[in-house]
VEXLUMKOL-957992 format. One record per atom (N, C-alpha, C): x, y, z; chain; residue in three letters. Coordinates in steps of 0.05 Angstrom, whole numbers, plus 5000, padded with zeros to 4 digits. Layout:
BEGIN
<site east="X" north="Y" up="Z" kette="A" rest="ala"/>
...
***
This chain:
BEGIN
<site east="1514" north="8864" up="8163" kette="A" rest="lys"/>
<site east="1500" north="8889" up="8167" kette="A" rest="lys"/>
<site east="1508" north="8901" up="8194" kette="A" rest="lys"/>
<site east="1507" north="8927" up="8195" kette="A" rest="gln"/>
<site east="1513" north="8942" up="8219" kette="A" rest="gln"/>
<site east="1489" north="8940" up="8239" kette="A" rest="gln"/>
<site east="1494" north="8939" up="8264" kette="A" rest="pro"/>
<site east="1472" north="8939" up="8284" kette="A" rest="pro"/>
<site east="1457" north="8965" up="8284" kette="A" rest="pro"/>
<site east="1432" north="8964" up="8290" kette="A" rest="val"/>
<site east="1416" north="8988" up="8292" kette="A" rest="val"/>
<site east="1419" north="8998" up="8321" kette="A" rest="val"/>
<site east="1432" north="9021" up="8325" kette="A" rest="pro"/>
<site east="1438" north="9030" up="8352" kette="A" rest="pro"/>
<site east="1413" north="9037" up="8369" kette="A" rest="pro"/>
<site east="1393" north="9049" up="8356" kette="A" rest="lys"/>
<site east="1369" north="9056" up="8371" kette="A" rest="lys"/>
<site east="1345" north="9052" up="8352" kette="A" rest="lys"/>
<site east="1325" north="9039" up="8363" kette="A" rest="his"/>
<site east="1300" north="9035" up="8348" kette="A" rest="his"/>
<site east="1278" north="9037" up="8368" kette="A" rest="his"/>
<site east="1262" north="9058" up="8368" kette="A" rest="pro"/>
<site east="1241" north="9061" up="8388" kette="A" rest="pro"/>
<site east="1220" north="9039" up="8384" kette="A" rest="pro"/>
<site east="1210" north="9029" up="8407" kette="A" rest="val"/>
<site east="1190" north="9008" up="8406" kette="A" rest="val"/>
<site east="1165" north="9019" up="8420" kette="A" rest="val"/>
<site east="1143" north="9018" up="8406" kette="A" rest="glu"/>
<site east="1118" north="9027" up="8418" kette="A" rest="glu"/>
<site east="1103" north="9003" up="8430" kette="A" rest="glu"/>
<site east="1096" north="9005" up="8455" kette="A" rest="phe"/>
<site east="1082" north="8983" up="8468" kette="A" rest="phe"/>
<site east="1052" north="8988" up="8467" kette="A" rest="phe"/>
<site east="1038" north="8966" up="8462" kette="A" rest="asp"/>
<site east="1009" north="8968" up="8456" kette="A" rest="asp"/>
<site east="0992" north="8957" up="8479" kette="A" rest="asp"/>
<site east="1002" north="8936" up="8492" kette="A" rest="lys"/>
<site east="0986" north="8923" up="8513" kette="A" rest="lys"/>
<site east="1004" north="8917" up="8537" kette="A" rest="lys"/>
<site east="0991" north="8916" up="8560" kette="A" rest="ala"/>
<site east="1005" north="8909" up="8584" kette="A" rest="ala"/>
<site east="0987" north="8890" up="8600" kette="A" rest="ala"/>
<site east="1000" north="8869" up="8611" kette="A" rest="leu"/>
<site east="0986" north="8849" up="8627" kette="A" rest="leu"/>
<site east="1002" north="8846" up="8653" kette="A" rest="leu"/>
<site east="0989" north="8840" up="8675" kette="A" rest="ala"/>
<site east="1003" north="8835" up="8700" kette="A" rest="ala"/>
<site east="0988" north="8814" up="8716" kette="A" rest="ala"/>
<site east="1003" north="8801" up="8734" kette="A" rest="asp"/>
<site east="0991" north="8781" up="8751" kette="A" rest="asp"/>
<site east="0974" north="8794" up="8773" kette="A" rest="asp"/>
<site east="0979" north="8820" up="8778" kette="A" rest="tyr"/>
<site east="0963" north="8835" up="8799" kette="A" rest="tyr"/>
<site east="0966" north="8865" up="8794" kette="A" rest="tyr"/>
<site east="0944" north="8879" up="8798" kette="A" rest="ser"/>
<site east="0945" north="8909" up="8797" kette="A" rest="ser"/>
<site east="0929" north="8919" up="8820" kette="A" rest="ser"/>
<site east="0940" north="8939" up="8834" kette="A" rest="gln"/>
<site east="0927" north="8953" up="8856" kette="A" rest="gln"/>
<site east="0903" north="8968" up="8844" kette="A" rest="gln"/>
<site east="0881" north="8970" up="8860" kette="A" rest="lys"/>
<site east="0857" north="8985" up="8852" kette="A" rest="lys"/>
<site east="0866" north="9013" up="8843" kette="A" rest="lys"/>
<site east="0856" north="9022" up="8820" kette="A" rest="asp"/>
<site east="0861" north="9048" up="8808" kette="A" rest="asp"/>
<site east="0890" north="9051" up="8797" kette="A" rest="asp"/>
<site east="0906" north="9030" up="8797" kette="A" rest="phe"/>
<site east="0933" north="9031" up="8786" kette="A" rest="phe"/>
<site east="0938" north="9007" up="8768" kette="A" rest="phe"/>
<site east="0921" north="9004" up="8748" kette="A" rest="asn"/>
<site east="0924" north="8982" up="8729" kette="A" rest="asn"/>
<site east="0950" north="8984" up="8714" kette="A" rest="asn"/>
<site east="0961" north="8961" up="8707" kette="A" rest="val"/>
<site east="0987" north="8960" up="8693" kette="A" rest="val"/>
<site east="0986" north="8975" up="8666" kette="A" rest="val"/>
<site east="0963" north="8977" up="8654" kette="A" rest="lys"/>
<site east="0960" north="8992" up="8629" kette="A" rest="lys"/>
<site east="0968" north="9021" up="8632" kette="A" rest="lys"/>
<site east="0965" north="9032" up="8656" kette="A" rest="ala"/>
<site east="0972" north="9060" up="8661" kette="A" rest="ala"/>
<site east="1002" north="9065" up="8658" kette="A" rest="ala"/>
<site east="1018" north="9044" up="8659" kette="A" rest="ala"/>
<site east="1047" north="9047" up="8655" kette="A" rest="ala"/>
<site east="1054" north="9055" up="8626" kette="A" rest="ala"/>
<site east="1034" north="9052" up="8608" kette="A" rest="leu"/>
<site east="1039" north="9058" up="8580" kette="A" rest="leu"/>
<site east="1027" north="9085" up="8571" kette="A" rest="leu"/>
<site east="1014" north="9100" up="8588" kette="A" rest="asp"/>
<site east="0999" north="9123" up="8579" kette="A" rest="asp"/>
<site east="1015" north="9149" up="8578" kette="A" rest="asp"/>
<site east="1040" north="9149" up="8584" kette="A" rest="asp"/>
<site east="1057" north="9173" up="8582" kette="A" rest="asp"/>
<site east="1049" north="9196" up="8601" kette="A" rest="asp"/>
<site east="1035" north="9189" up="8622" kette="A" rest="lys"/>
<site east="1027" north="9209" up="8642" kette="A" rest="lys"/>
<site east="1043" north="9205" up="8667" kette="A" rest="lys"/>
<site east="1056" north="9226" up="8677" kette="A" rest="ala"/>
<site east="1073" north="9224" up="8701" kette="A" rest="ala"/>
<site east="1057" north="9218" up="8726" kette="A" rest="ala"/>
<site east="1031" north="9225" up="8726" kette="A" rest="asp"/>
<site east="1015" north="9221" up="8751" kette="A" rest="asp"/>
<site east="0999" north="9195" up="8752" kette="A" rest="asp"/>
<site east="1005" north="9177" up="8733" kette="A" rest="thr"/>
<site east="0992" north="9150" up="8733" kette="A" rest="thr"/>
<site east="1013" north="9129" up="8732" kette="A" rest="thr"/>
<site east="1006" north="9105" up="8736" kette="A" rest="gly"/>
<site east="1025" north="9083" up="8734" kette="A" rest="gly"/>
<site east="1014" north="9057" up="8746" kette="A" rest="gly"/>
<site east="1030" north="9037" up="8747" kette="A" rest="trp"/>
<site east="1023" north="9011" up="8757" kette="A" rest="trp"/>
<site east="1032" north="9009" up="8786" kette="A" rest="trp"/>
<site east="1014" north="8998" up="8803" kette="A" rest="ala"/>
<site east="1021" north="8994" up="8831" kette="A" rest="ala"/>
<site east="1010" north="8966" up="8840" kette="A" rest="ala"/>
<site east="1022" north="8955" up="8861" kette="A" rest="val"/>
<site east="1016" north="8928" up="8869" kette="A" rest="val"/>
<site east="1010" north="8924" up="8899" kette="A" rest="val"/>
<site east="1002" north="8945" up="8912" kette="A" rest="asp"/>
<site east="0996" north="8943" up="8941" kette="A" rest="asp"/>
<site east="1020" north="8933" up="8957" kette="A" rest="asp"/>
<site east="1043" north="8943" up="8951" kette="A" rest="gly"/>
<site east="1068" north="8935" up="8965" kette="A" rest="gly"/>
<site east="1068" north="8941" up="8995" kette="A" rest="gly"/>
<site east="1052" north="8960" up="9003" kette="A" rest="asp"/>
<site east="1051" north="8966" up="9032" kette="A" rest="asp"/>
<site east="1032" north="8947" up="9048" kette="A" rest="asp"/>
<site east="1017" north="8930" up="9034" kette="A" rest="asn"/>
<site east="0999" north="8911" up="9047" kette="A" rest="asn"/>
<site east="1014" north="8885" up="9049" kette="A" rest="asn"/>
<site east="1021" north="8877" up="9073" kette="A" rest="glu"/>
<site east="1037" north="8853" up="9077" kette="A" rest="glu"/>
<site east="1023" north="8828" up="9066" kette="A" rest="glu"/>
<site east="0997" north="8826" up="9067" kette="A" rest="lys"/>
<site east="0982" north="8803" up="9057" kette="A" rest="lys"/>
<site east="0984" north="8801" up="9027" kette="A" rest="lys"/>
<site east="0986" north="8823" up="9013" kette="A" rest="leu"/>
<site east="0987" north="8824" up="8984" kette="A" rest="leu"/>
<site east="1015" north="8826" up="8972" kette="A" rest="leu"/>
<site east="1034" north="8832" up="8989" kette="A" rest="arg"/>
<site east="1061" north="8837" up="8980" kette="A" rest="arg"/>
<site east="1073" north="8811" up="8969" kette="A" rest="arg"/>
<site east="1089" north="8814" up="8948" kette="A" rest="gly"/>
<site east="1102" north="8790" up="8937" kette="A" rest="gly"/>
<site east="1115" north="8798" up="8911" kette="A" rest="gly"/>
<site east="1128" north="8778" up="8898" kette="A" rest="asn"/>
<site east="1140" north="8783" up="8872" kette="A" rest="asn"/>
<site east="1117" north="8785" up="8851" kette="A" rest="asn"/>
<site east="1118" north="8806" up="8836" kette="A" rest="arg"/>
<site east="1098" north="8811" up="8816" kette="A" rest="arg"/>
<site east="1110" north="8811" up="8788" kette="A" rest="arg"/>
<site east="1093" north="8806" up="8768" kette="A" rest="gln"/>
<site east="1103" north="8805" up="8741" kette="A" rest="gln"/>
<site east="1085" north="8822" up="8723" kette="A" rest="gln"/>
<site east="1097" north="8835" up="8704" kette="A" rest="ala"/>
<site east="1083" north="8850" up="8683" kette="A" rest="ala"/>
<site east="1095" north="8842" up="8656" kette="A" rest="ala"/>
<site east="1078" north="8841" up="8636" kette="A" rest="val"/>
<site east="1087" north="8835" up="8609" kette="A" rest="val"/>
<site east="1077" north="8858" up="8591" kette="A" rest="val"/>
<site east="1096" north="8869" up="8576" kette="A" rest="phe"/>
<site east="1089" north="8891" up="8558" kette="A" rest="phe"/>
<site east="1093" north="8881" up="8529" kette="A" rest="phe"/>
<site east="1072" north="8884" up="8513" kette="A" rest="leu"/>
<site east="1072" north="8874" up="8485" kette="A" rest="leu"/>
<site east="1076" north="8897" up="8466" kette="A" rest="leu"/>
<site east="1095" north="8893" up="8448" kette="A" rest="ala"/>
<site east="1101" north="8914" up="8428" kette="A" rest="ala"/>
<site east="1078" north="8914" up="8407" kette="A" rest="ala"/>
<site east="1074" north="8938" up="8397" kette="A" rest="lys"/>
<site east="1053" north="8942" up="8376" kette="A" rest="lys"/>
<site east="1059" north="8926" up="8351" kette="A" rest="lys"/>
<site east="1085" north="8925" up="8344" kette="A" rest="ser"/>
<site east="1095" north="8911" up="8321" kette="A" rest="ser"/>
<site east="1118" north="8893" up="8329" kette="A" rest="ser"/>
<site east="1122" north="8871" up="8315" kette="A" rest="pro"/>
<site east="1145" north="8854" up="8321" kette="A" rest="pro"/>
<site east="1171" north="8869" up="8320" kette="A" rest="pro"/>
<site east="1190" north="8863" up="8337" kette="A" rest="val"/>
<site east="1216" north="8876" up="8338" kette="A" rest="val"/>
<site east="1236" north="8854" up="8330" kette="A" rest="val"/>
<site east="1244" north="8854" up="8304" kette="A" rest="thr"/>
<site east="1263" north="8835" up="8295" kette="A" rest="thr"/>
<site east="1282" north="8848" up="8274" kette="A" rest="thr"/>
<site east="1306" north="8839" up="8275" kette="A" rest="phe"/>
<site east="1326" north="8848" up="8256" kette="A" rest="phe"/>
<site east="1342" north="8824" up="8246" kette="A" rest="phe"/>
<site east="1352" north="8825" up="8222" kette="A" rest="ala"/>
<site east="1369" north="8804" up="8211" kette="A" rest="ala"/>
<site east="1393" north="8801" up="8230" kette="A" rest="ala"/>
<site east="1400" north="8777" up="8237" kette="A" rest="gly"/>
<site east="1422" north="8772" up="8254" kette="A" rest="gly"/>
<site east="1415" north="8771" up="8284" kette="A" rest="gly"/>
<site east="1390" north="8775" up="8290" kette="A" rest="gly"/>
<site east="1381" north="8774" up="8318" kette="A" rest="gly"/>
<site east="1374" north="8801" up="8329" kette="A" rest="gly"/>
<site east="1362" north="8800" up="8353" kette="A" rest="thr"/>
<site east="1352" north="8824" up="8366" kette="A" rest="thr"/>
<site east="1359" north="8823" up="8395" kette="A" rest="thr"/>
<site east="1370" north="8845" up="8406" kette="A" rest="arg"/>
<site east="1374" north="8848" up="8434" kette="A" rest="arg"/>
<site east="1361" north="8874" up="8443" kette="A" rest="arg"/>
<site east="1344" north="8872" up="8463" kette="A" rest="leu"/>
<site east="1330" north="8895" up="8473" kette="A" rest="leu"/>
<site east="1343" north="8906" up="8498" kette="A" rest="leu"/>
<site east="1345" north="8932" up="8500" kette="A" rest="lys"/>
<site east="1353" north="8945" up="8524" kette="A" rest="lys"/>
<site east="1329" north="8962" up="8533" kette="A" rest="lys"/>
<site east="1319" north="8957" up="8557" kette="A" rest="val"/>
<site east="1295" north="8970" up="8566" kette="A" rest="val"/>
<site east="1303" north="8990" up="8588" kette="A" rest="val"/>
<site east="1292" north="9014" up="8585" kette="A" rest="lys"/>
<site east="1297" north="9035" up="8605" kette="A" rest="lys"/>
<site east="1271" north="9042" up="8619" kette="A" rest="lys"/>
<site east="1271" north="9039" up="8645" kette="A" rest="leu"/>
<site east="1247" north="9046" up="8661" kette="A" rest="leu"/>
<site east="1249" north="9074" up="8672" kette="A" rest="leu"/>
<site east="1226" north="9088" up="8672" kette="A" rest="lys"/>
<site east="1225" north="9115" up="8681" kette="A" rest="lys"/>
<site east="1206" north="9117" up="8705" kette="A" rest="lys"/>
<site east="1217" north="9126" up="8727" kette="A" rest="phe"/>
<site east="1201" north="9128" up="8752" kette="A" rest="phe"/>
<site east="1195" north="9157" up="8758" kette="A" rest="phe"/>
<site east="1170" north="9165" up="8758" kette="A" rest="glu"/>
<site east="1163" north="9193" up="8761" kette="A" rest="glu"/>
<site east="1143" north="9198" up="8784" kette="A" rest="glu"/>
<site east="1142" north="9180" up="8803" kette="A" rest="ser"/>
<site east="1123" north="9183" up="8825" kette="A" rest="ser"/>
<site east="1131" north="9205" up="8844" kette="A" rest="ser"/>
<site east="1112" north="9218" up="8856" kette="A" rest="asp"/>
<site east="1117" north="9238" up="8877" kette="A" rest="asp"/>
<site east="1124" north="9225" up="8904" kette="A" rest="asp"/>
<site east="1121" north="9199" up="8905" kette="A" rest="thr"/>
<site east="1126" north="9184" up="8930" kette="A" rest="thr"/>
<site east="1150" north="9166" up="8926" kette="A" rest="thr"/>
<site east="1174" north="9176" up="8933" kette="A" rest="pro"/>
<site east="1199" north="9162" up="8927" kette="A" rest="pro"/>
<site east="1201" north="9135" up="8942" kette="A" rest="pro"/>
<site east="1186" north="9130" up="8963" kette="A" rest="gln"/>
<site east="1188" north="9105" up="8977" kette="A" rest="gln"/>
<site east="1174" north="9082" up="8961" kette="A" rest="gln"/>
<site east="1159" north="9089" up="8940" kette="A" rest="gln"/>
<site east="1145" north="9069" up="8924" kette="A" rest="gln"/>
<site east="1160" north="9065" up="8898" kette="A" rest="gln"/>
<site east="1180" north="9048" up="8900" kette="A" rest="val"/>
<site east="1197" north="9043" up="8877" kette="A" rest="val"/>
<site east="1199" north="9013" up="8871" kette="A" rest="val"/>
<site east="1210" north="9007" up="8848" kette="A" rest="leu"/>
<site east="1215" north="8978" up="8841" kette="A" rest="leu"/>
<site east="1237" north="8968" up="8859" kette="A" rest="leu"/>
<site east="1235" north="8942" up="8866" kette="A" rest="gly"/>
<site east="1257" north="8930" up="8880" kette="A" rest="gly"/>
<site east="1252" north="8921" up="8907" kette="A" rest="gly"/>
***
């Protein structure tokens, strides 16, 4: 079978080891440019490696295996607050 070049995946749930007040990880899924997930990166006591898990609404499987390519979109008005 030929590979499926693009298959949109809808995410249903988001979990994180930490979310900043008023910036819950679930906001990363709401399609609003003025919301999102934050982790208090400017607070040295709270700063650290953080993890988020996004669960697809339906299983993503294809015969022969599945490889996902994830594209992150950053739309914050504060460019100093980025991943990395």
